[in-house]
C-alpha positions in Angstrom: 0.1 -0.2 -0.1 1.8 3.2 -1.0 2.6 6.0 2.1 -0.1 8.3 0.8 -3.3 5.7 0.7 -2.4 4.6 4.1 -2.4 8.3 5.7 -6.2 8.9 4.0 -6.8 5.6 5.7 -5.5 7.0 8.6 -6.6 9.7 9.1 -10.7 7.9 8.1 -9.6 5.6 10.9 -8.5 8.4 13.8 -12.0 10.3 12.1 -14.5 7.8 13.3 -12.2 7.0 16.2 -12.9 10.3 17.8 -17.0 10.9 16.8 -17.1 7.5 18.3 -17.7 5.0 15.4 -15.6 2.3 17.3 -16.7 0.2 15.3 -15.9 1.8 11.6 -12.4 2.7 13.1 -11.5 -0.8 14.3 -11.9 -2.4 10.5 -10.5 0.5 9.0 -7.3 0.1 11.9 -7.1 -3.9 9.9 -7.4 -3.3 6.6 -3.9 -0.8 7.2 -1.8 -3.4 9.0 -3.2 -6.6 6.7 -0.9 -4.3 4.1 1.3 -2.9 6.4 1.1 -4.7 10.4 3.8 -2.7 11.4 2.0 0.3 10.8 2.5 1.8 14.7 -0.1 4.7 14.7 -2.5 1.5 13.6 -1.9 -0.2 16.6 -1.5 2.3 19.0 -5.4 3.1 17.2 -6.2 -1.2 17.9 -5.0 -0.5 21.6 -7.5 2.1 22.2 -10.3 0.9 21.3 -9.1 -3.2 23.7 -8.5 -0.4 26.4 -11.5 1.6 26.0 -12.5 -2.6 25.7 -11.5 -2.5 29.0 -9.1 -5.5 27.4 -5.7 -4.9 29.2 -3.8 -7.2 27.9 -4.2 -6.8 24.4 -3.8 -3.1 24.4 -0.7 -3.1 26.7 0.5 -6.2 23.8 -0.5 -3.7 20.3 1.0 -0.2 22.4 4.7 -2.4 23.1 3.9 -3.5 18.8 3.7 0.8 17.8 6.7 1.2 20.4 8.4 -1.5 18.9 8.2 0.5 15.9 8.8 4.0 16.8 10.6 4.1 20.2 9.6 8.4 19.8 6.3 8.0 20.0 5.7 9.6 23.3 1.7 9.9 22.7 2.2 6.1 22.8 3.9 6.3 26.1 1.0 7.8 27.5 -1.9 5.6 26.7 1.0 1.9 27.7 1.2 3.9 31.1 -3.1 4.3 31.3 -2.7 0.8 30.5 -1.0 0.0 32.6 -2.5 2.2 35.5 -5.6 0.5 34.9 -3.7 -2.7 35.6 -2.6 -2.1 38.2 1.3 -1.8 37.4 1.7 1.7 38.5 5.5 2.1 38.8 5.1 0.6 35.5 2.8 3.6 34.1 4.8 6.1 36.0 7.3 4.6 34.0 6.1 5.2 30.6 4.4 8.7 31.7 8.4 10.0 32.5 8.9 9.2 28.7 6.0 10.6 26.7 7.0 13.4 29.3 10.6 13.8 27.8 9.8 13.5 24.3 7.3 15.9 24.6 8.5 18.1 26.9 5.5 21.4 28.2 2.6 18.7 27.0 0.4 19.5 30.4 -1.4 16.1 29.5 1.0 13.7 30.3 1.8 15.4 33.7 -1.3 15.3 34.8 -1.5 11.7 34.4 1.3 11.2 36.0 0.5 13.1 38.9 -2.3 10.7 39.1 0.2 7.7 39.4 2.4 9.0 41.9 -1.5 9.9 43.8 -1.6 6.4 43.8 1.3 5.2 44.5 0.9 7.6 48.0 3.9 9.7 46.7 0.8 12.5 47.4 3.6 15.7 47.4 4.9 14.5 43.9 1.9 14.4 43.0 0.2 18.1 43.6 4.2 18.7 42.1 3.2 17.0 38.8 -0.3 19.3 38.7 0.5 22.3 39.7 3.5 21.7 36.4 0.5 20.9 34.3 -1.0 23.8 35.6 2.0 26.4 34.6 2.0 25.2 31.4 -2.2 25.4 30.7 -4.1 27.5 33.8 -7.6 27.1 32.0 -6.8 22.7 32.3 -9.6 22.3 35.0 -8.9 18.4 35.1 -5.1 18.9 36.2 -7.1 22.0 39.0 -9.4 19.4 40.1 -7.0 16.7 40.4 -4.3 19.4 42.7 -7.6 19.8 45.0 -8.2 17.0 45.5 -4.6 16.0 46.3 -4.5 18.3 48.3 -8.1 17.2 49.6 -5.6 14.6 50.7 -2.9 15.6 52.5 -5.8 17.6 55.2 -5.6 21.0 53.4 -9.0 22.3 52.9 -8.2 26.0 52.2 -6.6 25.2 48.9 -8.3 22.4 48.3 -12.2 23.1 48.5 -11.2 25.6 45.6 -9.2 23.5 43.4 -12.2 21.3 43.6 -14.5 23.5 42.4 -13.2 22.0 38.5 -15.3 19.2 39.1 -17.7 18.8 35.9 -20.7 18.9 37.9 -20.0 23.3 38.2 -18.9 24.1 34.7 -22.3 23.9 33.3 -24.3 24.4 35.4 -27.5 25.3 34.0 -29.5 28.0 36.2 -31.0 31.3 35.6 -30.7 31.8 39.3 -27.5 33.5 41.2 -25.4 30.7 42.8 -25.6 31.3 46.7 -22.1 33.3 47.7 -22.1 33.1 51.5 -23.7 36.1 52.0 -27.0 36.2 54.4 -30.1 34.5 53.2 -33.0 35.7 55.2 -35.5 34.1 54.5 -34.0 33.7 50.8 -34.5 29.8 48.7 -32.0 28.4 48.9 -31.4 25.2 46.4 -28.6 22.7 47.3 -28.1 19.8 44.2 -25.5 17.2 43.5 -24.8 15.1 40.4 -22.1 12.3 42.2 -22.7 9.7 44.1 -25.2 8.7 46.9 -22.2 8.9 49.6 -21.9 12.1 48.3 -24.7 13.4 49.5 -25.1 11.8 52.4 -21.6 13.3 53.6 -23.0 16.7 52.9 -25.8 16.5 53.6 -24.7 17.6 56.8 -24.2 21.6 56.0 -27.9 22.2 55.1 -28.0 22.3 58.6 -25.9 25.7 58.5 -28.1 27.0 56.0 -30.9 26.6 58.2 -29.3 28.2 61.0 -29.4 31.4 58.6 -32.5 31.6 57.9 -32.2 29.7 54.5 -35.0 27.9 52.9 -33.3 24.6 52.1 -34.5 22.7 48.6 -32.5 19.4 48.3 -32.8 18.4 44.7 -31.6 14.4 44.9 -31.7 11.0 43.2 -35.1 9.1 44.7 -33.6 6.6 46.8 -32.7 9.3 49.2 -35.5 10.9 49.0 -37.6 9.5 51.6 -34.9 9.2 54.3 -33.2 12.6 53.3 -37.4 14.7 53.7 -37.3 16.8 56.9 -33.9 17.0 57.9 -30.8 19.2 58.2 -32.9 21.7 58.3 -34.6 20.6 54.8 -38.1 21.9 54.1 -38.7 20.1 50.3 -36.6 17.7 48.5 -37.5 17.6 44.7 -36.0 15.0 42.3 -33.4 15.7 40.0 -36.2 14.7 36.9 -38.9 17.0 39.0 -39.9 20.4 37.6 -38.4 22.4 40.2 -40.3 24.5 42.9 -39.3 28.6 42.5 -35.9 29.9 44.5 -33.3 32.8 44.7 -29.7 31.1 44.3 -28.5 28.0 44.3 -25.5 26.0 45.3 -24.2 22.7 44.7 -23.6 20.6 47.5 -19.6 19.9 47.5 -19.2 23.9 46.8 -20.6 24.8 50.6 -17.8 23.2 52.0 -15.7 26.0 50.5 -18.1 28.7 50.0 -18.7 28.4 53.7 -14.4 28.6 55.0 -14.5 24.4 56.3 -11.0 23.8 57.5 -10.6 20.8 59.3 -10.7 22.4 63.1 -14.3 24.1 61.8 -16.1 20.6 60.3 -19.3 20.1 61.1 -18.5 16.8 62.8 -21.7 16.0 65.1 -23.0 12.8 65.2 -25.7 11.6 64.5 -26.9 14.0 62.1 -29.3 12.7 60.5 -32.5 9.9 62.1 -34.7 7.1 61.2 -38.5 7.2 61.2 -39.5 6.1 64.5 -42.4 3.6 63.3 -39.8 2.2 60.4 -36.3 1.6 63.2 -39.4 -0.3 65.2 -40.5 -2.3 61.8 -36.9 -3.1 61.4 -35.6 -3.6 64.6 -39.0 -6.0 64.7 -37.1 -8.2 62.3 -33.8 -7.7 63.9 -34.8 -9.1 67.1 -36.4 -12.6 65.4 -32.6 -13.3 64.4 -30.7 -13.5 67.7 -26.8 -15.4 67.4 -24.6 -12.4 69.0 -22.9 -9.0 67.3 -25.5 -7.8 64.7 -22.0 -7.3 61.9 -23.7 -5.8 58.9 -21.6 -6.5 56.0 -21.1 -4.4 52.4 -18.7 -5.7 49.7 -18.7 -4.8 46.4 -18.8 -0.4 45.1 -21.1 0.1 42.1 -18.7 -1.1 39.1 -18.8 1.6 37.0 -17.1 4.0 37.0 -13.7 2.3 37.2 -11.7 4.1 38.8 -14.6 2.3 42.0 -13.5 -1.0 41.6 -10.0 -1.3 43.7 -12.6 0.3 46.4 -14.2 -3.5 46.1 -13.4 -5.9 48.6 -15.4 -8.7 47.4 -17.2 -11.0 49.6 -14.9 -14.3 49.2 -12.2 -12.3 50.8 -13.8 -11.0 53.5 -14.1 -14.8 54.5 -11.7 -14.8 58.0 -14.7 -12.6 59.5 -17.7 -14.8 59.1 -14.8 -17.7 61.5 -14.9 -14.9 63.9 -17.4 -16.9 66.9 -20.1 -15.0 68.5 -21.1 -12.6 65.3 -24.6 -13.0 63.2 -23.6 -11.1 59.8 -26.3 -9.4 57.7 -26.1 -8.6 54.4 -26.9 -5.2 53.4 -25.6 -4.7 50.1 -27.5 -3.8 47.1 -26.3 -3.3 43.1 -25.9 -6.3 40.7 -23.3 -8.0 44.1 -25.9 -8.1 45.7 -26.7 -11.8 45.0 -23.3 -12.5 46.0 -25.5 -13.4 49.3 -28.0 -15.7 47.8 -25.0 -17.9 46.8 -22.9 -20.4 48.5 -20.9 -18.5 50.9 -18.6 -18.6 54.0 -21.1 -16.0 56.0 -24.7 -17.1 55.2 -25.9 -13.7 56.4 -29.2 -13.1 56.6 -30.0 -11.0 53.9 -33.3 -9.3 52.9 -31.3 -6.9 50.8 -34.7 -6.8 48.2 -37.2 -5.0 50.8 -34.4 -2.5 51.3 -36.2 -0.9 48.4 -34.4 2.6 49.5 -32.1 4.2 52.1 -34.9 4.8 54.4 -34.9 1.2 54.7 -31.2 0.9 54.7 -30.5 3.1 57.2 -33.4 2.1 59.6 -31.9 -1.5 59.5 -28.1 -0.1 59.7 -29.8 1.7 63.3 -31.0 -1.5 64.5 -27.3 -3.4 64.4 -24.1 -3.0 66.4 -21.7 -2.8 64.0 -21.0 -2.3 60.1 -18.3 -2.9 57.9 -18.1 -1.6 54.8 -15.8 -0.8 51.9 -16.0 2.6 50.8 -19.4 2.8 49.7 -22.6 4.6 50.8 -23.0 2.5 52.9 -21.0 4.0 55.2 -21.7 6.7 55.1 -25.1 6.0 56.7 -24.0 4.6 59.7 -21.4 7.5 60.1 -24.2 9.7 59.3 -26.1 7.3 62.4 -23.5 7.7 64.4 -23.8 3.1 64.5 -20.5 2.1 64.6 -18.5 0.8 61.1 -15.4 -0.2 60.3 -14.8 0.9 56.4 -11.4 -1.3 53.7 -9.9 1.9 52.8 -7.7 1.0 48.8 -4.6 2.0 48.9 -3.6 5.1 49.9 -7.1 6.2 49.9 -9.8 8.9 48.9 -9.1 12.4 49.2 -12.5 12.7 52.3 -9.9 9.8 54.9 -7.2 12.4 55.1 -3.7 9.7 55.3 -2.4 8.0 57.2 -5.8 7.6 60.3 -7.8 5.5 61.3 -10.3 7.7 63.1 -12.2 10.2 60.8 -12.8 14.1 60.8 -16.5 13.7 59.2 -17.5 10.5 62.1 -16.1 9.6 65.1 -17.8 6.1 65.1 -15.7 5.2 61.8 -13.0 3.2 61.4 -10.7 3.0 59.2 -8.8 -0.4 57.7 -6.1 0.2 55.2 -4.6 -1.1 52.7 -1.2 -1.0 53.5 -0.4 -1.7 50.1 -1.8 -1.6 46.5 -4.0 -4.3 46.0 -3.8 -5.8 49.5 -7.5 -6.4 51.0 -6.2 -9.6 53.2 -3.6 -7.4 55.6 -7.2 -4.8 55.9 -9.6 -8.1 56.7 -7.0 -9.7 58.9 -7.0 -6.9 60.8 -10.5 -6.5 61.0 -11.1 -10.3 62.1 -8.5 -10.2 64.7 -10.3 -6.9 66.6 -13.7 -8.6 65.7 -12.7 -11.2 67.8 -11.9 -8.8 70.7 -15.4 -6.8 70.2 -17.8 -9.8 70.0 -15.5 -10.9 73.3 -16.2 -7.7 75.4 -19.7 -7.4 74.3 -20.5 -10.9 75.6 -24.4 -12.0 75.0 -26.5 -9.0 75.7 -28.0 -6.6 73.1 -29.3 -3.8 72.5 
């Protein structure tokens, strides 16, 4: 195939790829490779399609073939770094990103990616330096500023961290014509709080609504249906609406996760009192009757998996089989709190044989009522951790290395939740160390608790 024809075909494949027509792009890439099996750009393009399909081994192999043909291919080194990081070879990813930066100095995206990989290794100061370098090259690089914010929050620098965290995507295209709240006196004004992030984020940050109510704000909360019944009327919230509902009249609005920034929240002023959420008394009694019918020792709720999407959630999932050492502790009765695709794990043969009422946990009001009737919750880093923490129920959270920004660094406690204990991976992927530590401490707790129950 003449070089000019190959270049024309590659441009066609690349156009398909950028437009999201991956099947068409793959067909043209393969057409090029039938005539020239060593074409580096076509190999790289196929590798990116494999990466997007979560076929990491195939992607890494294709990137390696492309680099063998074109050793100075900086973009391919970046793609290789992305695939290696996703696969868990973070040190390999760092090396790939550094090579890309050597070949193409002054490319801010490479330094942003390198910062992410360094943060994965727990080298947070190095990550901050890379994000800052990316921003020096491109001051409007919102993703780098957001990553900088999360790194600063991770190491406890709330003042600068909250400000940089304002670069998150949900803020870039806010659809409201009403002004955004600037921290001024509310004096009876209606303020709409909204959040496009996870359910756990809403539970964690809804505490700030109380401050707005105390300042005279008439608080309206937009939240997903899973939370609406539980949060209605709590923390000074006068009205809850669904994101799909017509909005009521309001005067100002604020993203829920922007409240710490607007309020100037520091580690010292963080509103950490718990419980700050409660459970409907009738619902609490209803679940208490069910729990009381299942005697068997210390009552421990379990959650073992996060939503598998997006990809970054996967390393937070522990998995029910990995929790097996907990099942060997005598004097404990386990209750499944797991929802979503992994709820079925409790119904298949496992070491725990937990009480599984997950089909009856219709929303977070039910989950909160069950949690409030337990002695302890053991969970991965997911929304159930926030439910227990907000209710003031003892909760142990398995945290992947190095941990999400909200859990800070090198701490076994949380300034957000007084009843929470953090069990951190000593190294990436080391859930056995976490679970074995939990099992030892659970055994001690079961002995101390004895036969008495609340």
